[in-house]
C-alpha positions as CSV (number, residue, x, y, z in Angstrom):
1,X,-8.0,-23.7,6.2
2,X,-5.6,-22.6,3.6
3,X,-5.1,-26.2,2.5
4,X,-9.3,-26.4,2.1
5,X,-9.4,-23.3,0.0
6,X,-6.5,-24.9,-1.9
7,X,-7.9,-28.0,-2.9
8,X,-11.7,-26.4,-3.5
9,X,-9.4,-24.0,-5.9
10,X,-7.9,-26.8,-7.9
11,X,-11.3,-28.6,-7.7
12,X,-12.6,-25.7,-9.4
13,X,-10.3,-25.6,-11.7
14,X,-9.9,-28.7,-12.8
15,X,-14.1,-28.7,-13.3
16,X,-13.5,-26.2,-16.3
17,X,-13.2,-27.4,-19.7
18,X,-9.8,-25.7,-20.5
19,X,-7.3,-23.4,-19.5
20,X,-8.4,-19.8,-19.6
21,X,-6.8,-16.5,-19.7
22,X,-6.5,-16.3,-16.0
23,X,-5.8,-20.0,-15.4
24,X,-2.5,-21.9,-16.6
25,X,-1.9,-25.7,-15.9
26,X,2.0,-27.2,-16.2
27,X,3.1,-30.6,-15.3
28,X,7.0,-29.9,-14.6
29,X,8.2,-27.2,-16.5
30,X,10.0,-25.2,-13.7
31,X,12.0,-22.8,-16.5
32,X,12.6,-19.6,-14.2
33,X,12.3,-17.3,-17.5
34,X,9.4,-18.8,-18.6
35,X,7.3,-18.6,-15.0
36,X,8.3,-15.1,-14.9
37,X,6.5,-13.8,-18.2
38,X,3.7,-16.2,-17.0
39,X,3.1,-14.3,-14.0
40,X,3.0,-11.1,-16.2
41,X,0.6,-12.3,-19.3
42,X,-1.7,-14.2,-15.9
43,X,-1.5,-10.9,-13.7
44,X,-2.4,-8.4,-16.7
45,X,-5.0,-10.6,-18.0
46,X,-6.8,-10.6,-14.7
47,X,-7.2,-7.1,-14.7
48,X,-8.7,-7.5,-17.9
49,X,-11.3,-10.1,-16.3
50,X,-11.5,-7.7,-13.3
51,X,-10.7,-11.1,-11.1
52,X,-8.9,-9.9,-8.3
53,X,-6.3,-13.6,-8.7
54,X,-5.0,-15.6,-11.7
55,X,-3.7,-19.0,-11.5
56,X,-0.9,-21.2,-12.3
57,X,-1.3,-24.9,-11.1
58,X,1.8,-27.6,-11.7
59,X,1.0,-31.3,-11.2
60,X,-2.1,-30.8,-14.0
61,X,-2.0,-32.2,-17.7
62,X,-3.5,-29.0,-19.8
63,X,-5.3,-31.4,-22.2
64,X,-7.2,-33.7,-20.2
65,X,-7.3,-31.7,-16.9
66,X,-6.2,-34.9,-15.2
67,X,-4.3,-34.2,-11.9
68,X,-0.9,-36.4,-12.7
69,X,1.7,-34.5,-9.4
70,X,4.9,-32.5,-10.6
71,X,8.4,-33.1,-9.5
72,X,8.4,-29.0,-9.2
73,X,9.5,-28.0,-5.6
74,X,9.6,-23.9,-5.9
75,X,11.8,-23.7,-3.1
76,X,14.5,-25.8,-4.1
77,X,14.6,-24.2,-7.7
78,X,17.7,-21.5,-8.1
79,X,18.7,-19.0,-10.7
80,X,22.1,-18.6,-10.5
81,X,22.8,-18.3,-6.6
82,X,19.6,-16.9,-5.8
83,X,16.1,-18.4,-4.5
84,X,13.4,-18.3,-7.4
85,X,11.1,-16.5,-5.4
86,X,13.4,-13.6,-5.1
87,X,14.6,-13.4,-8.7
88,X,11.6,-13.5,-9.9
89,X,10.5,-10.7,-7.7
90,X,13.5,-8.3,-8.6
91,X,12.9,-8.7,-12.1
92,X,9.1,-7.7,-12.0
93,X,7.8,-4.5,-12.4
94,X,6.1,-3.4,-11.0
95,X,5.9,-5.4,-7.7
96,X,3.1,-7.6,-7.8
97,X,1.8,-10.1,-5.1
98,X,2.3,-13.8,-5.9
99,X,2.4,-16.7,-3.1
100,X,4.0,-20.8,-4.1
101,X,1.8,-23.1,-2.2
102,X,2.9,-27.3,-1.7
103,X,-0.1,-29.1,-1.5
104,X,-1.0,-32.9,-1.2
105,X,-4.0,-33.5,-3.8
106,X,-5.7,-36.9,-3.8
107,X,-2.0,-38.5,-2.9
108,X,-0.3,-36.3,-5.8
109,X,2.1,-33.2,-5.3
110,X,0.7,-30.1,-6.6
111,X,2.3,-26.4,-6.6
112,X,-0.2,-23.5,-6.9
113,X,0.9,-20.1,-7.7
114,X,-1.4,-17.5,-6.5
115,X,-0.9,-13.9,-8.4
116,X,-2.6,-10.7,-7.9
117,X,-3.9,-9.1,-10.9
118,X,-2.6,-5.8,-12.2
119,X,-3.7,-2.5,-10.5
120,X,-1.5,0.6,-11.9
121,X,0.1,0.0,-15.3
122,X,0.7,-3.6,-16.9
123,X,3.4,-6.1,-15.0
124,X,6.2,-6.4,-16.9
125,X,8.9,-9.3,-16.3
126,X,12.8,-8.6,-17.4
127,X,11.5,-5.4,-19.0
128,X,8.7,-6.7,-21.3
129,X,4.9,-7.2,-20.7
130,X,3.1,-10.2,-21.4
131,X,-0.9,-11.0,-22.1
132,X,-2.9,-14.1,-22.5
133,X,-4.8,-14.4,-25.6
134,X,-7.1,-17.2,-24.7
135,X,-4.3,-19.8,-23.8
136,X,-1.5,-18.6,-25.4
137,X,1.1,-16.3,-23.5
138,X,1.4,-13.3,-25.7
139,X,3.9,-10.2,-25.8
140,X,1.6,-7.2,-25.3
141,X,3.0,-5.0,-27.3
142,X,1.5,-7.3,-30.2
143,X,-1.8,-6.4,-29.2
144,X,-2.0,-3.0,-29.0
145,X,-6.1,-3.6,-28.9
146,X,-5.3,-5.3,-25.4
147,X,-2.6,-2.5,-23.7
148,X,-5.1,-0.1,-24.2
149,X,-7.6,-1.7,-23.3
150,X,-5.8,-2.0,-19.8
151,X,-4.7,1.0,-19.6
152,X,-8.7,2.2,-19.7
153,X,-8.5,-0.1,-16.6
154,X,-6.4,1.3,-14.9
155,X,-7.6,4.8,-15.2
156,X,-11.1,4.0,-14.0
157,X,-10.4,1.8,-11.3
158,X,-9.1,3.8,-8.1
159,X,-6.3,2.8,-6.3
160,X,-8.2,2.5,-3.0
161,X,-10.2,-0.1,-4.4
162,X,-8.0,-2.4,-5.7
163,X,-7.1,-5.6,-4.1
164,X,-4.9,-5.7,-1.4
165,X,-5.4,-9.3,-0.7
166,X,-7.9,-12.3,-1.3
167,X,-9.5,-14.0,1.5
168,X,-9.9,-17.9,1.8
169,X,-13.1,-17.1,3.8
170,X,-14.7,-13.9,5.7
171,X,-14.0,-14.9,9.0
172,X,-10.1,-13.4,8.2
173,X,-11.5,-10.1,7.9
174,X,-11.6,-9.6,11.6
175,X,-8.5,-10.8,12.1
176,X,-6.5,-8.9,9.4
177,X,-8.5,-5.0,10.0
178,X,-9.0,-3.5,13.3
179,X,-13.0,-3.2,13.1
180,X,-12.8,-2.0,16.7
181,X,-11.3,1.2,15.5
182,X,-13.1,1.7,12.5
183,X,-16.6,2.1,15.2
184,X,-14.2,4.4,17.9
185,X,-12.8,6.8,15.0
186,X,-16.8,7.4,13.7
187,X,-17.6,7.4,17.3
188,X,-20.0,4.4,17.0
189,X,-20.2,1.2,19.0
190,X,-19.2,-1.9,17.9
191,X,-22.1,-4.2,16.4
192,X,-22.7,-7.6,18.1
193,X,-23.5,-8.8,14.5
194,X,-20.6,-9.5,12.7
195,X,-22.6,-9.1,9.2
196,X,-23.1,-5.6,10.3
197,X,-19.5,-4.9,10.6
198,X,-19.2,-6.5,7.4
199,X,-22.0,-4.4,5.9
200,X,-20.4,-1.1,7.0
201,X,-17.1,-2.2,5.7
202,X,-18.2,-3.0,2.5
203,X,-20.4,0.0,2.3
204,X,-17.1,2.3,3.0
205,X,-15.3,-0.1,0.1
206,X,-13.0,-1.6,2.7
207,X,-14.2,-4.9,1.9
208,X,-15.7,-6.6,-1.3
209,X,-16.9,-10.0,-2.3
210,X,-17.0,-10.5,-6.0
211,X,-18.5,-13.9,-7.1
212,X,-18.1,-15.0,-3.9
213,X,-14.8,-14.6,-3.4
214,X,-13.6,-12.0,-0.3
215,X,-11.3,-9.4,-0.8
216,X,-9.8,-6.9,1.4
217,X,-9.4,-3.3,-0.8
218,X,-6.1,-1.0,-0.6
219,X,-8.6,1.3,1.2
220,X,-8.9,-1.1,4.0
221,X,-5.7,-2.4,4.4
222,X,-4.0,0.9,4.7
223,X,-6.1,2.1,6.7
224,X,-7.3,-0.4,9.0
225,X,-4.6,-2.9,8.8
226,X,-3.4,-4.9,12.1
227,X,-0.5,-5.7,10.6
228,X,0.5,-4.0,7.3
229,X,2.9,-7.0,6.4
230,X,-0.4,-9.2,6.4
231,X,-0.1,-7.1,2.7
232,X,2.5,-8.0,0.8
233,X,2.0,-4.9,-2.0
234,X,1.7,-2.8,0.8
235,X,4.2,-3.3,3.6
236,X,6.0,-0.7,2.1
237,X,4.0,1.7,2.0
238,X,4.0,1.9,6.5
239,X,5.3,5.2,7.4
240,X,9.0,5.8,8.9
241,X,10.2,8.0,11.4
242,X,14.0,8.4,11.9
243,X,15.3,10.7,14.3
244,X,18.9,12.2,13.6
245,X,21.7,13.2,15.9
246,X,23.0,16.8,15.3
247,X,21.8,18.4,12.2
248,X,22.3,15.8,9.7
249,X,21.9,12.2,8.8
250,X,24.9,11.0,10.1
251,X,24.1,9.1,12.9
252,X,20.4,7.7,14.0
253,X,19.8,7.6,17.3
254,X,16.1,5.9,16.5
255,X,14.3,4.4,13.6
256,X,10.7,3.2,13.5
257,X,9.0,1.5,10.6
258,X,5.3,1.6,11.2
259,X,3.0,-1.4,10.9
260,X,-0.5,-0.5,11.7
261,X,-3.2,1.2,9.1
262,X,-3.0,4.6,9.0
263,X,-6.3,5.5,10.5
264,X,-6.0,3.0,13.5
265,X,-2.5,3.5,14.4
266,X,-2.5,7.3,14.0
267,X,-3.0,8.3,17.2
268,X,-0.2,6.3,18.4
269,X,1.9,7.9,15.6
270,X,1.4,11.2,16.8
271,X,2.1,10.6,20.5
272,X,5.4,8.9,19.4
273,X,6.6,11.8,17.1
274,X,5.7,14.2,19.7
275,X,7.7,12.3,22.3
276,X,10.8,12.7,20.1
277,X,10.3,16.3,19.3
278,X,12.5,18.5,21.5
279,X,10.6,21.2,23.7
280,X,11.3,24.9,24.9
281,X,11.5,26.3,28.6
282,X,9.4,29.5,29.1
283,X,8.3,31.2,31.5
284,X,4.8,31.6,32.8
285,X,3.4,33.3,35.8
286,X,6.7,32.9,37.0
287,X,6.7,29.6,36.9
288,X,9.3,27.6,34.4
289,X,7.5,25.5,32.2
290,X,8.3,23.1,29.1
291,X,6.5,23.2,26.2
292,X,6.2,21.6,22.7
293,X,9.3,23.4,20.0
294,X,6.9,22.6,17.6
295,X,2.3,23.0,17.7
296,X,0.8,19.3,17.6
297,X,-1.9,20.5,15.2
298,X,1.2,21.4,12.4
299,X,2.5,18.0,13.0
300,X,-0.8,16.0,12.7
301,X,-2.0,17.7,9.7
302,X,1.8,17.5,7.6
303,X,1.6,14.1,8.7
304,X,-1.7,13.2,7.6
305,X,-1.7,15.5,4.6
306,X,1.3,13.2,3.6
307,X,-0.4,10.0,4.1
308,X,-3.3,11.0,2.1
309,X,-1.3,12.6,-1.0
310,X,1.1,10.2,-1.6
311,X,0.9,8.7,-4.8
312,X,1.2,5.6,-4.3
313,X,2.3,3.9,-7.7
314,X,5.7,5.2,-6.8
315,X,7.1,1.8,-5.5
316,X,9.7,1.0,-2.6
317,X,9.1,4.5,-1.0
318,X,6.6,5.6,1.9
319,X,5.9,8.9,3.6
320,X,8.6,9.7,6.2
321,X,9.4,12.2,9.1
322,X,12.8,13.1,9.7
323,X,13.7,14.6,13.2
324,X,16.9,16.8,13.7
325,X,18.4,18.8,15.9
326,X,16.7,21.9,14.8
327,X,13.8,20.8,12.0
328,X,11.5,18.2,10.8
329,X,11.1,17.2,7.6
330,X,8.1,15.3,6.3
331,X,8.2,13.7,2.9
332,X,5.5,11.9,0.7
333,X,6.0,10.1,-2.5
334,X,4.4,12.0,-5.2
335,X,4.6,15.6,-7.0
336,X,1.5,17.7,-5.6
337,X,-1.2,18.2,-7.9
338,X,-1.3,22.4,-7.6
339,X,2.1,24.7,-7.9
340,X,3.6,24.8,-3.9
341,X,3.0,28.9,-4.7
342,X,-1.1,28.3,-4.8
343,X,-1.4,25.9,-1.8
344,X,-2.8,28.8,0.3
345,X,-5.4,29.6,-2.5
346,X,-5.8,27.3,-5.3
347,X,-9.4,24.9,-5.1
348,X,-8.1,21.7,-3.4
349,X,-7.4,18.4,-5.0
350,X,-6.8,15.4,-3.6
351,X,-4.9,12.1,-5.6
352,X,-6.7,9.6,-3.2
353,X,-10.4,10.9,-2.5
354,X,-11.8,7.8,-1.1
355,X,-9.0,8.1,1.1
356,X,-9.0,11.7,2.4
357,X,-12.7,11.5,2.8
358,X,-12.8,8.6,5.4
359,X,-9.8,10.6,7.3
360,X,-11.9,13.7,7.3
361,X,-15.2,11.8,8.5
362,X,-12.7,10.2,11.4
363,X,-11.3,13.9,12.0
364,X,-7.8,12.5,11.8
365,X,-7.5,15.7,9.3
366,X,-8.8,19.3,8.8
367,X,-11.9,19.8,6.7
368,X,-11.0,20.1,3.0
369,X,-8.2,22.8,1.9
370,X,-8.0,24.4,5.3
371,X,-5.2,22.4,6.7
372,X,-1.8,23.9,5.1
373,X,-3.9,27.4,6.3
374,X,-4.2,26.4,10.2
375,X,-0.5,24.9,9.8
376,X,0.8,28.5,8.6
377,X,-0.8,29.9,11.4
378,X,-0.3,28.2,14.2
379,X,3.4,28.0,13.0
380,X,3.0,31.8,13.1
381,X,1.8,32.0,16.3
382,X,4.3,29.9,18.2
383,X,7.1,32.5,16.5
384,X,8.9,30.1,14.6
385,X,10.4,30.2,11.0
386,X,7.8,29.4,8.0
387,X,7.7,26.2,6.7
388,X,9.3,25.2,3.6
389,X,7.9,23.4,0.9
390,X,10.0,21.4,-1.5
391,X,9.6,19.2,-4.6
392,X,12.3,16.9,-6.0
393,X,12.7,13.8,-7.2
394,X,9.2,12.4,-7.3
395,X,8.6,14.0,-3.8
396,X,6.9,16.5,-1.6
397,X,8.9,17.6,1.5
398,X,7.6,20.1,4.4
399,X,10.3,21.5,6.7
400,X,9.4,22.8,9.9
401,X,12.1,24.7,12.0
402,X,13.2,25.3,15.2
403,X,13.1,28.5,17.2
404,X,15.5,31.2,16.0
405,X,16.4,34.6,16.7
406,X,15.9,36.9,14.0
407,X,19.5,38.0,13.7
408,X,19.8,34.3,12.5
409,X,17.8,34.2,10.0
410,X,18.4,34.4,6.4
411,X,16.8,36.8,4.2
412,X,14.7,33.9,2.5
413,X,13.4,33.0,6.3
């Protein structure tokens, strides 16, 4: 199926008159620096054209659109001692998804490079931003009108509705997304007609169809991915759970990197975290009973908030739950949109409104603005020290403390 998709793509591209702002033809040019610059230019140009992906094809003459084949094999090219793909990825900022494919087309070897469009900010290669002017690659700084156009686009399209993955055919939706969890969390039965599922997914912005091309949005992948690793730009957004021995980070006992979508995997995540948390022994009706050290409502709400309010434009980091002997720290990338001192009484604001709205509909988190209030209330009910909220290095961290005797508390606590 992949071959058919790529073959049809080649046929579509060579049927056009010339190269475009989102299409580049080469024969044997394998200069890694030039390839990186083209990735930047094509990705940025795809954002302006509002096309999910741009294409670079080796083995086609750019004047005649004639298929001649290529002797370029990406897997055999290195920059220094580093493989081409790794070197390109390391020099791109922010990270953008790209994939090389070798195919045999009418007896000739072709290489197809699929490049996702820029979503948050212009893509740089080796510190420089590029753009396509017609079929010519130019430095973006030389065309301020294009740079302004790009930033206007980035500010107007929410992250949730940008493309996470372009699909070869719409049937891939059912293998990549957990549609059963979608209906279970909404309290509805799964339709027997797949077209109705696609209609519901489209209505909630989980998938999109543009010019006959199907794509899964960031919203769909983040909430319902069977495997977040299937979505290259989102793989690092999976939540991490780390259990330490003692009160410091010297010795790690367990570490889990989540891989399911936030919504479909939420209950399993909460169950896993609660299984790692310590418990207290209390006496009720003359019987000893083990009760959780931390209230589950607080754990649920703080984890949900970390997922919802994270800043997805920060690369290389994700929400993290760290469990120590005497505390739990829940951290998400991104500075809060309101001052920490006003969390309890300020009007609520959400950085990712569509993500937050759908998770509320699925009862994964509390109603708007009530979550932190309930965390504080239930923490007091459990007679725990007050939660501590800290802002540092572009992150927000909430700490829940284990029980302490009054004499052991600091003045601040």
